[in-house]
N, C-alpha and C positions, 0 to 999 in steps of 0.2 A: 559921813560923806567923805569920799576919798579924793583928795586934791593933788596927790602925787602924779606927776606926768607919766603917762604910759608910753613905753617904747615898743609895744607890740605891733603897731601899724607903721612904724618909721622904717625908712630905708637904711640898710647897713652902712652905706657910704656916708651917711650923715653922722654916724657915730665914730667913724675912723678919723684919725688925725689927718691934717692936711699933708700933702706930699712934700712940701718944702721943709717939713720938720726933719726929714731924713738927711737933708743936705749937710747940716752942720756936723753930724756924726761921721759922715763920709769924709768930709774935709779934715776933721781932726784925726781920723784913722789914717788917711793918706799922709798927712803931715807927720804923724808919729812914725809911720813906716819909713818915710824918707829920712827923718832925723836919726832913727836907729841905724839904718843902712849907712848913712854918712858917717856917724860917729864910730861905727864898727870898722869901716874902711880906714878912717883916720887913725884909729888906735892900732889896727893891724900894720899899717905902713910904719907908724912910729915904733911898734914892737919889733918889726923886722930890722929897722935901722939901728936899734940899740943893741938888743941881744935877747936870748931866750931866757925867760924866768928871772931876769935881772941878775944873773950869775956871771955874765960875761961869756957864757958858752955860745958859740955860733949856732944858728939854726941849721938843722939838717933838712935840706929841701930835696924832694923827690918828685919826679914827673907824676902827675895825677892821671887818673883813668879817663876823666872827662875833659875835653877841650884843651888838652896838654897844659893844664895849669899846674904850677908847682904847689906841693903840699908839704907843710911842716910835719916831720915825723920825729921831732925831738923828744916828745913825751913817750915813754916806753909803753904805757898802757894803750895809747892810740896806735902806736906802731904795731903792737901785737894784734890789736883788733883788726887793723887793715891787712896784716899779713894772713890772718885766718879767715877773713871775710869770704874769699872764694870757696873754701872748704865748708864754711857755714851755709852758704847758698846751695851747695851740692847736697849736703845732708838734709837741709830743709826741703828741697825739691824731692829727694828720694823718699823722705817721710810722707810727704803729701801724696806722691804716686802710690806708695805701698798702702797707705791708709785707704785711699780711694779704691784700689784693687781689692782689698780685703772686704770693704763694704759692698762692692759689686758682687764678689764671689759668694759671700755668705748672706747676701740680701739684708744687710743691716739698714734699718730705716732710722734716721735721726731727724729730730724735729727741732 
């Protein structure tokens, strides 16, 4: 004799957890996000007021592309990346257009 409860006839909503269970995870996620943003802002303000990389070298600030915000370009790798980013975007766009044209001309089907 089988005494195990059967779930074949039960409604799926009875098996789902209550909706209030999601609220704590959302609260924790939002609190974590706010905390990370606040600490990042605090550290960046402190970093700008002291110096770059703790060497006494002043930060090299440049006008940014978005919203006229200043961007630190003291790091040579970041400065190089930012200077070549427009070229990278042009090459990536050209690659995309050429590959699409070749696929269209030669009827290449990709799945």
